[in-house]
C-alpha positions in Angstrom: -12.1 0.6 25.7 -11.4 4.1 27.1 -14.2 6.7 27.2 -13.5 10.3 26.2 -15.4 13.5 25.5 -15.1 16.4 23.2 -17.4 19.2 24.3 -18.0 22.6 22.7 -20.1 25.1 24.6 -20.3 28.9 24.7 -17.0 29.3 22.9 -15.0 26.9 25.0 -13.6 23.5 24.0 -13.3 20.7 26.6 -11.4 17.5 26.0 -11.8 14.9 28.8 -10.6 11.4 29.2 -8.1 9.1 31.1 -8.7 11.1 34.3 -7.9 14.5 32.8 -9.8 17.5 31.5 -8.3 20.1 29.2 -10.1 23.3 28.1 -9.3 26.0 25.6 -11.2 28.8 23.9 -12.5 28.2 20.4 -10.0 29.6 18.0 -12.1 30.7 15.0 -9.7 31.4 12.2 -12.3 32.8 9.9 -11.8 30.2 7.2 -14.1 27.4 8.5 -17.2 28.7 6.8 -15.2 29.1 3.5 -13.9 25.5 3.7 -17.4 24.2 4.4 -18.7 26.1 1.4 -15.9 24.6 -0.7 -16.9 21.2 0.5 -20.5 21.7 -0.4 -19.5 23.1 -3.8 -17.2 20.2 -4.5 -19.9 17.7 -3.6 -22.4 19.6 -5.7 -20.1 19.6 -8.8 -19.3 15.9 -8.2 -23.0 15.1 -8.1 -23.5 16.8 -11.5 -20.4 15.2 -13.1 -18.7 18.6 -13.7 -15.0 18.7 -12.9 -13.8 22.2 -12.2 -10.2 23.1 -12.0 -10.8 25.9 -9.6 -12.6 23.5 -7.2 -10.7 20.9 -5.2 -11.9 17.3 -5.5 -14.3 16.2 -2.8 -11.6 14.3 -0.8 -9.3 17.3 -0.7 -12.1 19.7 0.2 -13.2 17.3 3.0 -9.7 17.0 4.4 -9.3 20.8 4.3 -12.6 21.3 6.1 -11.5 18.8 8.7 -8.1 20.5 9.2 -9.9 23.9 9.7 -12.3 22.2 12.2 -9.2 21.1 14.1 -7.7 24.6 14.0 -10.9 26.1 15.4 -12.1 23.5 17.9 -8.9 21.5 18.8 -6.4 24.3 19.3 -3.2 24.1 21.3 -3.4 22.0 24.5 -6.9 20.8 23.6 -5.7 19.4 20.3 -2.7 17.7 22.0 -5.0 16.2 24.6 -7.3 14.9 21.9 -4.3 13.4 20.0 -3.0 11.6 23.1 -6.5 10.3 23.9 -7.0 8.9 20.4 -3.5 7.3 20.1 -3.7 5.7 23.5 -5.9 2.9 22.1 -9.5 2.1 21.5 -11.6 5.1 22.3 -15.4 5.6 22.7 -15.6 9.3 22.0 -18.7 11.4 23.0 -19.1 14.6 21.1 -21.3 17.2 22.8 -21.5 20.5 20.9 -23.8 23.5 20.6 -22.9 23.8 16.9 -24.1 21.3 14.2 -20.9 20.8 12.3 -19.3 17.7 10.6 -17.4 16.7 13.7 -16.6 13.3 12.2 -14.4 15.1 9.7 -12.3 16.9 12.4 -8.6 15.9 11.7 -6.9 14.8 14.8 -3.9 17.1 15.3 -0.6 15.6 14.5 -2.1 12.4 12.8 -3.5 13.6 9.5 -6.5 11.3 10.2 -10.2 12.4 10.7 -12.0 11.3 13.8 -14.6 9.4 11.8 -12.0 7.3 10.0 -9.4 6.9 12.7 -9.1 3.1 13.5 -9.0 3.8 17.3 -12.1 5.9 17.4 -15.8 4.9 17.8 -17.7 8.2 18.2 -21.2 9.3 18.8 -23.0 12.6 19.5 -24.7 12.8 22.9 -28.3 14.1 22.9 -30.4 15.5 25.7 -32.8 13.1 27.6 -30.5 11.4 30.1 -29.0 8.0 30.2 -31.0 4.8 29.5 -30.7 1.1 30.2 -31.3 -1.8 27.9 -30.8 -5.5 28.4 -28.6 -7.5 26.0 -31.2 -9.3 23.9 -30.6 -12.9 23.0 -30.9 -14.4 19.5 -30.0 -13.0 16.1 -30.1 -9.3 15.2 -33.7 -8.4 14.4 -34.5 -5.5 12.2 -38.0 -4.1 11.7 -38.3 -2.5 8.2 -40.8 0.2 8.9 -40.0 1.8 5.5 -39.4 0.1 2.1 -38.8 -3.6 2.9 -37.7 -4.5 -0.6 -35.1 -1.6 -0.7 -33.7 -2.8 2.6 -33.5 -6.4 1.3 -31.5 -5.1 -1.7 -28.6 -4.1 0.6 -28.9 -6.5 3.5 -28.9 -10.2 3.2 -30.7 -12.0 6.1 -29.1 -15.0 7.7 -28.8 -17.0 10.8 -27.6 -14.0 12.8 -29.7 -11.3 11.1 -33.5 -11.3 10.5 -35.5 -8.6 8.8 -39.2 -8.3 9.9 -42.1 -6.6 8.2 -45.0 -4.7 9.7 -47.1 -7.8 10.1 -44.8 -9.1 12.9 -44.0 -5.7 14.3 -45.2 -6.8 17.7 -42.1 -9.0 18.2 -39.3 -7.2 20.1 -36.7 -5.9 17.8 -33.2 -4.5 18.1 -33.3 -2.1 15.2 -36.1 -0.2 13.4 -35.1 0.9 9.9 -37.3 3.9 9.0 -35.9 5.1 5.8 -38.3 7.9 5.0 -41.3 6.4 6.8 -43.3 8.0 9.6 -43.0 5.9 12.8 -42.8 6.4 16.5 -42.2 3.8 19.2 -45.2 2.2 20.8 -44.6 0.2 23.9 -41.3 -1.8 23.3 -38.6 0.7 22.3 -35.8 -0.7 20.0 -32.2 -0.2 20.9 -31.6 1.7 17.6 -33.5 3.5 14.9 -32.0 4.2 11.4 -33.4 7.1 9.6 -32.7 9.2 6.5 -32.1 12.8 7.2 -31.7 14.7 10.5 -35.2 16.2 10.5 -36.7 13.5 12.8 -33.8 13.0 15.2 -35.1 15.3 17.9 -38.6 13.9 17.6 -37.4 10.3 18.0 -35.1 11.1 20.9 -38.0 12.9 22.7 -40.1 9.7 22.1 -37.5 7.7 24.1 -35.4 6.1 21.3 -32.0 5.6 22.9 -29.8 5.5 19.7 -30.4 7.0 16.3 -28.3 6.5 13.2 -29.1 9.3 10.8 -27.9 9.9 7.3 -27.6 13.6 7.8 -26.6 14.7 4.2 -27.8 13.8 0.8 -25.8 10.7 -0.4 -25.8 8.6 -3.5 -27.8 5.3 -3.6 -24.6 3.4 -4.1 -23.1 4.8 -0.9 -26.3 4.0 1.0 -26.3 0.4 -0.2 -22.6 0.0 0.7 -22.7 1.6 4.1 -26.0 0.0 5.3 -24.9 -3.4 3.9 -21.6 -3.2 5.9 -23.3 -1.7 8.9 -25.9 -4.3 9.4 -23.5 -7.2 8.7 -21.1 -5.8 11.2 -23.8 -5.2 13.8 -25.0 -8.8 13.4 -21.7 -10.0 14.7 -20.4 -7.0 16.7 -22.7 -5.7 19.4 -21.3 -2.2 19.6 -23.3 0.3 17.5 -20.5 2.9 17.5 -18.1 0.1 16.5 -20.3 -1.0 13.6 -20.8 2.6 12.4 -17.0 3.1 12.5 -16.3 -0.1 10.7 -18.9 0.5 8.0 -17.6 4.0 7.3 -14.2 2.5 6.6 -15.5 -0.4 4.6 -17.9 1.7 2.5 -15.1 4.0 1.3 -15.7 7.0 -0.9 -16.1 10.6 0.3 -19.6 10.5 1.8 -18.6 9.0 5.1 -19.5 12.2 7.1 -23.2 11.6 6.4 -23.8 8.8 8.9 -24.1 10.3 12.4 -24.9 8.3 15.5 -26.9 10.1 18.3 -27.2 8.6 21.7 -29.0 9.4 24.9 -26.3 8.5 27.5 -23.6 6.0 26.8 -24.3 3.5 23.9 -25.3 0.0 25.0 -24.6 -3.3 23.1 -27.5 -5.0 21.3 -26.5 -8.6 21.4 -23.5 -11.1 21.8 -21.0 -12.7 19.4 -19.5 -16.2 19.1 -16.2 -17.3 17.3 -14.7 -20.4 15.8 -11.1 -21.8 16.1 -8.5 -23.4 13.8 -6.8 -26.7 13.5 -3.3 -27.3 14.9 -0.1 -27.5 12.7 2.2 -30.5 12.7 4.4 -31.7 15.6 7.9 -30.9 16.7 10.8 -32.5 18.7 13.3 -30.9 21.1 13.9 -27.3 22.3 11.9 -28.1 25.5 13.5 -25.3 27.6 12.9 -22.8 24.8 9.3 -23.8 24.5 8.7 -23.6 28.2 10.0 -20.1 28.3 8.1 -18.9 25.3 4.8 -20.5 26.3 5.0 -18.8 29.7 5.6 -15.5 28.0 2.9 -15.9 25.4 0.2 -16.8 27.9 0.7 -13.7 30.1 -2.4 -11.5 30.0 -2.1 -8.8 27.4 1.1 -10.2 26.0 1.9 -8.8 22.5 4.2 -11.6 21.2 7.7 -13.0 21.0 10.8 -12.5 18.9 13.0 -15.5 18.1 16.4 -14.3 17.0 19.5 -16.2 16.1 21.6 -17.6 13.3 19.7 -18.8 10.2 19.2 -22.6 10.0 19.0 -22.8 13.8 15.3 -23.9 13.8 13.6 -20.5 14.5 10.8 -21.3 12.0 10.2 -24.8 13.4 10.1 -23.5 16.9 7.6 -20.8 16.0 5.4 -23.5 14.4 5.6 -25.6 17.5 4.9 -22.6 19.8 1.7 -21.9 18.0 0.7 -25.6 18.0 1.2 -25.7 21.8 -0.9 -22.6 22.2 -3.8 -24.5 20.6 -7.1 -22.6 20.6 -5.4 -19.6 22.2 -3.5 -19.0 18.9 -6.7 -18.8 16.9 -6.3 -18.0 13.2 -2.6 -18.3 12.2 -1.4 -15.9 9.5 2.1 -16.9 8.3 4.1 -14.5 6.1 7.6 -13.7 4.9 9.7 -11.1 6.6 10.1 -9.3 3.3 6.4 -8.9 2.8 4.7 -5.5 3.0 1.7 -4.7 5.1 -0.5 -5.0 2.0 0.9 -8.5 1.3 0.2 -9.6 4.9 -3.4 -8.4 4.7 -3.8 -10.3 1.4 -2.6 -13.5 3.1 -4.9 -12.7 6.0 -7.8 -12.4 3.7 -7.0 -15.6 1.7 -6.9 -17.6 4.9 -10.2 -16.2 6.1 -11.8 -16.9 2.7 -10.5 -20.5 2.8 -11.9 -21.4 6.2 -14.7 -23.9 6.2 -18.1 -22.6 7.5 -21.8 -23.1 7.2 -23.0 -21.9 3.8 -25.6 -19.1 3.8 -25.1 -18.0 7.4 -24.6 -14.4 8.5 -21.2 -15.4 10.0 -20.2 -16.9 6.6 -21.2 -13.8 4.8 -19.5 -11.5 7.3 -16.3 -13.6 7.0 -16.5 -13.6 3.3 -17.0 -9.8 3.1 -14.1 -9.2 5.5 -11.8 -11.6 3.6 -12.6 -9.6 0.4 -12.1 -6.3 2.1 -8.7 -7.3 3.5 -7.5 -8.2 -0.1 -8.7 -5.0 -1.7 -6.2 -2.2 -0.9 -8.5 0.7 -1.5 -8.0 2.1 2.0 -4.9 2.4 4.2 -3.9 -0.9 5.7 -4.3 0.7 9.2 -8.1 1.0 8.6 -8.4 -2.6 7.2 -6.4 -4.0 10.1 -8.5 -2.2 12.7 -11.7 -3.3 11.0 -10.6 -6.9 10.9 -9.9 -7.0 14.6 -13.2 -5.2 15.3 -15.2 -7.7 13.2 -13.4 -10.7 14.6 -14.0 -9.4 18.1 -12.8 -11.9 20.7 -11.4 -14.3 18.1 -7.6 -14.6 18.5 -5.3 -14.1 15.6 -1.6 -15.0 15.5 0.8 -13.4 13.0 4.0 -15.4 12.3 6.7 -13.4 10.5 9.5 -15.6 9.2 13.0 -14.1 8.9 12.1 -10.5 9.5 14.2 -8.4 7.1 16.7 -6.1 8.9 19.5 -3.8 7.9 22.5 -5.0 9.8 24.6 -2.1 8.4 22.5 0.2 10.6 23.5 -1.7 13.7 26.2 -0.1 15.9 28.1 -1.9 18.6 25.7 -2.7 21.5 22.7 -1.4 19.5 19.8 -3.1 17.7 19.4 -3.6 14.0 17.0 -1.4 12.1 14.2 -2.9 10.0 14.9 -3.0 6.3 11.4 -1.8 5.5 10.0 1.0 7.8 6.6 0.3 6.3 6.6 -3.3 7.6 7.9 -2.1 10.9 5.0 0.3 11.1 2.6 -2.5 10.3 4.0 -4.7 13.1 3.8 -1.7 15.5 0.1 -1.2 14.6 -0.6 -5.0 15.1 1.0 -4.8 18.5 -0.9 -1.6 19.5 -4.3 -2.7 18.4 -6.2 -4.0 21.4 -7.6 -7.5 21.3 -6.6 -11.2 21.6 -4.0 -11.2 18.9 -0.3 -11.7 19.0 2.8 -11.8 16.8 5.6 -14.3 16.6 8.7 -13.0 14.7 11.8 -14.8 13.7 14.9 -12.7 13.0 18.7 -12.8 12.7 19.2 -10.1 15.2 17.1 -8.1 17.7 15.6 -5.0 16.1 13.8 -1.8 16.9 10.1 -0.9 16.1 8.6 2.6 16.0 7.7 4.0 19.4 9.9 1.4 21.2 7.1 -1.1 20.7 9.7 -3.9 20.5 9.8 -3.5 24.2 6.4 -5.1 24.4 7.7 -8.3 22.8 9.5 -11.1 24.7 12.9 -11.6 22.9 14.5 -15.0 23.0 17.8 -15.9 21.5 17.9 -19.3 19.9 21.4 -20.8 20.3 23.0 -24.1 19.5 21.4 -27.4 20.2 22.5 -29.0 23.4 24.4 -32.2 22.9 21.4 -34.3 24.0 19.2 -32.5 21.4 21.8 -33.0 18.7 21.8 -36.7 19.5 18.0 -36.8 19.1 18.3 -35.1 15.8 21.2 -37.4 14.7 19.1 -40.5 15.5 16.7 -39.4 12.7 19.5 -38.9 10.2 20.8 -42.1 8.6 24.6 -41.4 8.5 24.8 -39.6 11.9 22.7 -42.3 13.5 25.4 -44.9 12.7 28.2 -42.9 14.4 29.6 -43.8 17.8 28.8 -41.6 20.8 32.3 -40.1 20.6 31.9 -39.4 16.9 28.5 -37.8 17.5 30.0 -35.5 20.1 32.7 -34.6 17.6 30.1 -33.8 14.9 28.1 -31.7 17.3 31.1 -29.7 18.5 32.5 -29.3 15.0 29.3 -27.9 13.6 28.7 -25.4 16.4 25.6 -27.3 17.4 23.9 -26.0 14.3 21.0 -28.3 13.2 21.0 -27.5 9.5 24.7 -27.9 9.3 24.4 -31.3 11.0 21.8 -32.3 8.3 24.2 -31.2 5.6 27.0 -33.2 7.2 24.7 -36.2 7.2 24.0 -35.7 3.5 27.7 -35.5 2.7 28.5 -38.6 4.7 25.8 -40.5 2.7 27.2 -39.3 -0.6 30.9 -39.3 0.0 33.2 -42.3 -0.2 35.2 -40.8 2.6 34.4 -41.9 6.2 33.5 -39.7 9.1 37.0 -39.5 10.5 38.4 -38.2 7.1 35.6 -35.6 6.7 35.8 -34.4 10.3 39.6 -34.2 10.0 39.4 -31.9 6.9 36.8 -29.7 8.7 38.9 -29.4 11.8 42.0 -28.5 9.8 39.9 -25.8 8.0 38.8 -24.4 11.4 42.4 -24.5 12.7 43.5 -22.4 9.7 40.8 -20.0 10.6 42.2 -19.6 14.1 39.9 -22.2 15.9 42.2 -25.0 17.1 39.6 -26.3 19.6 36.1 -26.5 18.0 34.5 -27.6 21.3 35.6 -24.5 23.1 32.2 -22.8 22.4 30.3 -25.5 24.5 32.4 -24.9 27.6 32.1 -21.1 27.2 28.3 -21.5 27.1 28.4 -23.3 30.5 30.5 -20.5 32.1 29.0 -18.2 34.8 30.5 -15.2 33.0 28.2 -13.3 30.6 31.2 -12.3 28.5 32.3 -16.0 28.2 28.7 -17.0 27.1 28.6 -14.2 24.5 32.0 -15.3 23.2 30.8 -18.9 23.1 27.7 -18.0 21.1 29.8 -16.0 18.6 32.3 -18.8 18.2 29.5 -21.4 17.7 28.0 -19.2 14.9 31.3 -18.6 13.2 32.0 -22.4 13.3 28.6 -23.2 11.9 28.9 -20.7 9.0 32.4 -21.9 8.0 31.8 -25.6 8.3 28.4 -25.4 6.5 30.0 -23.7 3.4 32.7 -26.3 3.4 30.3 -29.2 3.7 28.0 -27.9 1.0 30.9 -27.2 -1.3 32.1 -30.8 -1.0 28.5 -32.1 -1.4 27.8 -30.1 -4.5 31.0 -31.3 -6.0 29.7 -34.9 -5.7 26.5 -34.1 -7.6 26.3 -34.5 -11.4 26.0 -31.4 -13.5 22.2 -31.6 -14.1 21.5 -32.3 -10.4 23.7 -29.4 -9.3 22.1 -27.0 -11.8 18.7 -28.0 -10.5 19.7 -27.4 -6.9 21.2 -24.0 -7.7 18.1 -23.1 -9.6 15.7 -24.2 -6.9 17.7 -22.3 -4.3 17.0 -18.9 -6.0 13.2 -19.0 -5.5 12.0 -17.1 -2.6 8.6 -18.9 -2.7 8.1 -22.6 -3.0 8.6 -23.6 -6.6 6.0 -25.7 -8.6 6.9 -28.2 -11.3 7.1 -25.6 -14.2 9.4 -23.4 -12.1 11.8 -26.4 -11.6 11.6 -27.4 -15.2 12.7 -23.9 -16.2 15.9 -24.4 -14.2 16.6 -27.9 -15.7 18.8 -28.5 -18.7 16.5 -31.4 -19.6 12.9 -31.4 -20.7 10.4 -32.5 -18.1 10.8 -32.7 -14.3 14.4 -34.0 -13.8 15.2 -37.3 -12.0 17.7 -35.4 -9.8 14.8 -33.9 -7.8 14.4 -37.3 -5.9 18.1 -37.3 -5.2 18.1 -33.8 -3.8 15.0 -34.5 -1.7 16.6 -37.7 -0.4 19.6 -35.7 0.7 17.4 -33.2 2.5 18.6 -30.3 0.3 15.1 -29.8 -1.2 11.9 -30.1 0.8 8.4 -30.8 -0.4 5.6 -28.5 0.5 1.9 -29.5 0.0 -0.7 -26.8 0.3 -3.8 -25.5 -1.5 -1.6 -24.8 -4.6 -0.5 -28.5 -4.8 2.9 -30.0 -4.3 5.8 -27.6 -4.5 9.5 -27.6 -3.5 11.7 -25.3 -1.5 15.3 -24.9 -0.4 15.9 -23.7 3.1 17.1 -20.0 3.1 20.2 -20.9 5.1 21.2 -23.5 2.5 20.2 -21.2 -0.4 22.4 -18.4 1.0 25.4 -20.7 1.2 24.9 -22.0 -2.3 24.8 -18.4 -3.6 28.1 -17.7 -1.9 29.7 -20.9 -3.4 28.4 -20.5 -6.9 27.7 -16.8 -7.6 27.8 -16.9 -11.5 25.5 -20.0 -11.7 23.2 -18.4 -9.2 23.0 -15.2 -11.3 22.1 -17.3 -14.3 19.4 -19.2 -12.3 17.9 -15.9 -11.2 17.6 -14.9 -14.9 15.7 -18.1 -15.6 13.5 -17.6 -12.6 12.7 -14.0 -13.8 11.7 -15.3 -17.2 9.5 -17.9 -15.6 7.6 -15.4 -13.5 7.2 -13.0 -16.4 5.8 -15.8 -18.5 3.2 -16.5 -15.9 1.9 -12.9 -16.1 -0.2 -12.7 -19.3 -3.8 -11.8 -20.0 -6.0 -14.4 -18.4 -8.8 -14.7 -15.9 -6.8 -14.8 -12.7 -6.2 -13.2 -9.4 -4.7 -9.7 -10.0 -2.9 -9.9 -6.7 -1.3 -13.1 -7.7 -0.2 -11.6 -11.0 1.3 -8.7 -9.1 3.2 -11.1 -6.8 4.6 -12.7 -9.9 5.8 -9.4 -11.3 7.4 -8.6 -8.0 9.2 -11.9 -8.0 10.3 -11.3 -11.6 11.6 -7.9 -10.6 13.6 -9.4 -7.7 15.2 -12.1 -9.9 16.1 -9.6 -12.7 18.0 -7.5 -10.2 19.8 -10.6 -8.7 20.6 -11.7 -12.3 22.4 -8.4 -12.9 19.7 -7.2 -15.4 19.2 -4.0 -13.5 17.7 -1.9 -16.3 15.0 -4.5 -16.8 14.4 -4.7 -13.1 14.0 -0.9 -13.0 11.5 -0.8 -15.8 9.5 -3.6 -14.2 9.6 -1.6 -10.9 7.7 1.3 -12.6 5.1 -1.1 -13.9 4.6 -2.6 -10.4 4.4 0.9 -9.0 1.7 1.9 -11.5 -0.4 -1.2 -10.6 0.0 -0.6 -6.8 -0.9 3.1 -7.2 -4.0 2.1 -9.2 -5.1 0.0 -6.2 -4.2 2.8 -3.7 -1.7 0.3 -2.2 0.5 3.2 -1.3 2.6 1.6 1.4 3.5 -1.3 -0.8 4.3 1.2 -3.7 6.5 3.2 -1.3 8.5 0.1 -0.4 9.0 -0.8 -4.1 10.1 2.8 -4.9 12.5 3.1 -2.0 14.2 -0.2 -2.9 14.4 0.8 -6.6 16.0 4.1 -5.6 19.1 2.1 -4.6 19.3 0.6 -8.1 19.0 3.7 -10.3 21.5 6.4 -11.2 21.3 8.9 -8.3 21.3 12.0 -10.6 19.2 10.5 -13.3 15.6 10.9 -14.5 14.5 7.6 -12.9 15.7 8.9 -9.5 13.8 12.1 -10.0 10.6 10.2 -11.0 10.8 7.9 -7.9 11.5 10.8 -5.5 8.6 12.8 -7.1 6.2 9.8 -6.5 7.4 9.3 -2.9 6.7 13.0 -2.3 3.2 12.6 -3.6 2.7 9.5 -1.3 3.9 11.5 1.7 1.4 14.2 0.9 -1.4 11.6 0.7 -0.4 10.4 4.1 -0.6 14.0 5.5 3.1 14.2 5.9 3.5 17.7 4.4 7.0 18.5 5.5 8.3 15.1 4.3 6.5 15.6 1.0 8.1 19.0 0.4 11.6 17.5 1.4 11.2 14.7 -1.2 9.8 17.0 -3.9 12.6 19.5 -3.4 15.1 16.7 -3.7 13.3 15.4 -6.8 13.4 18.9 -8.3 17.2 19.1 -7.7 17.7 15.7 -9.4 15.4 16.6 -12.3 17.4 19.8 -12.8 20.7 17.8 -12.9 19.2 15.4 -15.3 17.8 18.2 -17.5 14.3 16.9 -17.3 12.4 20.2 -17.9 8.9 18.6 -18.1 9.3 16.9 -14.8 10.7 20.1 -13.2 7.5 21.9 -14.2 5.2 19.2 -12.8 7.1 19.3 -9.5 7.0 23.1 -9.3 3.2 23.0 -9.7 2.9 20.5 -6.9 5.3 22.5 -4.6 3.2 25.6 -5.2 0.1 23.8 -4.1 1.8 22.6 -0.9 2.9 26.1 -0.2 -0.6 27.5 -0.8 -2.1 24.8 1.5 0.1 26.0 4.4 -0.8 29.6 3.7 2.6 30.7 2.3 1.4 32.7 -0.8 4.8 34.1 -1.6 6.4 30.7 -1.9 3.4 29.4 -3.8 3.7 32.3 -6.3 7.5 31.8 -6.6 7.0 28.1 -7.5 4.2 28.9 -9.9 6.2 31.4 -11.8 9.0 28.9 -12.0 6.6 26.3 -13.4 5.2 28.8 -15.9 8.6 29.5 -17.3 9.3 25.8 -17.7 5.9 25.2 -19.3 6.6 28.0 -21.7 9.9 26.4 -22.7 8.3 23.0 -23.0 5.4 24.3 -25.1 2.9 23.0 -22.6 0.0 25.3 -23.3 -2.4 23.4 -21.1 0.1 23.7 -18.2 0.5 27.4 -18.9 -3.3 27.9 -18.7 -3.5 26.0 -15.5 -0.6 27.9 -13.9 -1.9 31.3 -15.1 -5.3 30.5 -13.6 -3.9 29.6 -10.2 -1.5 32.5 -10.2 -4.5 34.8 -11.0 -6.3 33.4 -7.9 -3.2 34.0 -5.8 -3.2 37.6 -7.1 -6.8 38.0 -6.2 -6.1 36.7 -2.7 -3.4 39.3 -2.2 -5.6 42.1 -3.7 -3.6 42.5 -6.9 -6.8 42.6 -9.0 -5.4 44.2 -12.1 -2.7 41.6 -12.4 -5.3 38.9 -11.7 -7.4 40.2 -14.7 -4.3 40.0 -17.0 -3.5 36.4 -16.0 -7.2 35.3 -16.3 -7.3 36.8 -19.8 -4.1 35.0 -20.9 -5.4 31.7 -19.5 -8.8 32.3 -21.2 -7.1 32.9 -24.6 -5.2 29.6 -24.4 -8.3 27.7 -23.2 -10.5 29.0 -26.0 -7.7 28.2 -28.5 -7.4 24.6 -27.2 -11.1 24.1 -26.7 -10.7 23.4 -23.0 -13.9 23.3 -20.9 -12.4 25.4 -18.2 -12.8 28.6 -20.2 -16.2 29.1 -18.6 -14.7 29.2 -15.2 -12.2 31.8 -16.4 -15.2 33.9 -17.5 -16.9 33.6 -14.1 -13.7 34.8 -12.4 -13.4 37.7 -14.8 -17.0 38.7 -14.2 -16.3 38.8 -10.4 -13.2 40.9 -11.0 -15.1 43.3 -13.3 -17.6 43.9 -10.5 -14.8 44.4 -8.0 -12.7 46.8 -10.1 -15.4 48.7 -11.9 -15.9 49.0 -15.6 -13.2 51.5 -16.4 -10.4 49.9 -14.4 -11.3 46.5 -15.6 -11.3 47.6 -19.3 -7.9 49.3 -18.8 -6.5 46.0 -17.3 -7.9 43.9 -20.2 -6.7 46.3 -22.9 -3.2 45.9 -21.6 -3.1 42.2 -22.6 -5.8 41.8 -25.3 -6.2 43.4 -28.7 -9.2 45.8 -29.1 -11.4 43.3 -31.0 -10.8 40.7 -28.2 -11.6 43.3 -25.6 -15.0 43.9 -27.2 -15.6 40.2 -27.6 -14.8 39.6 -23.9 -17.2 42.4 -22.9 -20.0 40.7 -24.8 -19.1 37.4 -23.3 -19.2 38.8 -19.8 -22.5 40.6 -20.4 -24.0 37.3 -21.7 -22.7 35.5 -18.6 -24.2 38.2 -16.3 -27.6 37.9 -18.1 -27.5 34.1 -17.8 -26.6 34.3 -14.1 -29.5 36.7 -13.5 -31.9 34.4 -15.3 -30.8 31.4 -13.3 -31.2 33.4 -10.1 -34.7 34.5 -11.1 
């Protein structure tokens, strides 16, 4: 882990790390104090339960304060140096400042992420007193409860790796003293850490020789204290770094109170104790591909190696090779997380969490509790997946994790000659990039049709290996396990190998055809060779000699020819084989082939024309067309993707009908019941996919909006983004649905801190909404664009958008929107010193709010009271008279007088 420093002293900022020091003058912009006041006000209102329209929510106020901190204390080259330091990898950041500010909230320039929540950062504030030394204490984490013991036990559960001591055994050496509000000073043995409420005793404890102090420096809710301390002590029980445990607990606790916990250290932090890990069982065995395995194992065992990419034609055995590679790695592979290449980062973390939760472990131990909490956290998308992934690796420590991504989805249309393919889902690509960048003993194994790019050229850190045709010897080994091929002569086996392009799945299909067909091998092979000749391939064995050539061009040509032969022959073999099946069996196979996930018995029954599980399933399994999978969900069945794709090409109309039945099956599974909401969502997503494939596009679009709503409710924004971007390709480009999707994508971009992208998407959404004639949506978008313009300080653009929104709200009869817009426009007028105009707008907003009974009317009165004081009684009355009738003017005057009297009373 790199060490860095952010120092603020006498008006100068210094950023040091990685052998470089960058300094810059503090760039006070004059708005920091205002932003901090806004933050305090937002928290105060949130604490009382009052929601004020003129006050930003706590999260927005906190982010705004963090951005202003960055503008002031990380300007220009200092900010760039800080960003490079943070993005380079794990960083232990020392903050040494002569001003007591919420440094944890400082937004790292160019990232949109605050220091305190950035997954790469473990930060602490250095304190005077010099460095200290402490030995790593053996045994479990020991906490002395010098304060309220029962209160601590309410939030921390003791276990084998965590003990809580009371005063009666205080003479035993401890790692942590939990003070709460108690009076205590070290006597003799000093603990490695003291946890205290408030910052008032920090200086006293440091002077008394305490090396590390974790202080809750701001008033926080009891709920946050319980969440944070519970996560902190459980993380500390298995993760010896105090800064790492603080950082992980901040992310796990969630909410907007995360700036309260602050770690103070004398010198560099020292670990408190050590950690142990457990390993996993091995998967099943594998035969063949020895040269490929040797190459891949050598690459995977290189120190610091990020992983491998197995690319090649589908059905070539990429998934089986990935399984065997992980088996050969043994304990080095650790926990194996296997996912589909169409999954999102959220789905991968869900699988990760399920696997962790399902591991056997000793009941009641701290390690079991830590694993259980981490598993639940990974499956609850309340924070960005980046934070959850970083926390998982931090908690797991030295335990290795291997991610297997089967058939990574790419967009071959984006591939130019000589270039790589682009990922179909940029969100999944970003997830894989983060997995690769995160330090630690974890790796990734990806199977893909083609080589692809990853953000930041991170694909260059992966070993790429092309999986080509089987050698003739390997094909004979495979053939010896297939009944029909095993009975062929060596010459016939050579002919079969050459005529299928050395493709293992096509060889298996050929074996199934030979077992089902009355024709012998010579007749079948002759028909296939005649087909290839008509396709311009008179010599099917040419690819094998090309692969043995010394010329790179010849070898590339040989691979291309082998793949073309395999694709052509496979379709022909399957076509003949399906023609030999009876109607019920063929319908069952086509139906089973449409499922992306292994299908259980009800899913197969849905595809059958007969009640109950059809007898044809045994026939299909015997031919190797359907495989049985046994896991925690029971016995299920699947069709290999290569086979399924070929069936879809051969029987498009039957496949579309089967997709419709699959959609109905998944929709039937989603109904009110006590179940896993993530599983229900998976079913909805599968139903959506099948509806689109069945040609029921309107239903798929409607279901897409339902899926998006559920994902947004969980804050699973990257997953929601992937769904919306895919749905954009289904809707009318100039229709209302397109405007709605673009609007939502713009909001997501803003949540991620990508302001320019948010404005681009919202502008595009506004244009589409105008074309579609959706005036209501136009108004909503204009309001949002005005806020974005205001955030970047462009008051003219903000006012232009607001006035556009007001016109639309007036046309739509949206009086609540009118009041909101007039209120914000009045605030803009106040900022630009147009006080008379501000008075008029506040009066108009107040009239609407009183008429509708809106609670925000009192805020309008407060603003008008301030404007009356600024303008003077005469000018203020003249401004009010211009927009209100005389009786309303008098009523407003009495209202403002009463407000002033009440304010004075409160002050007294």
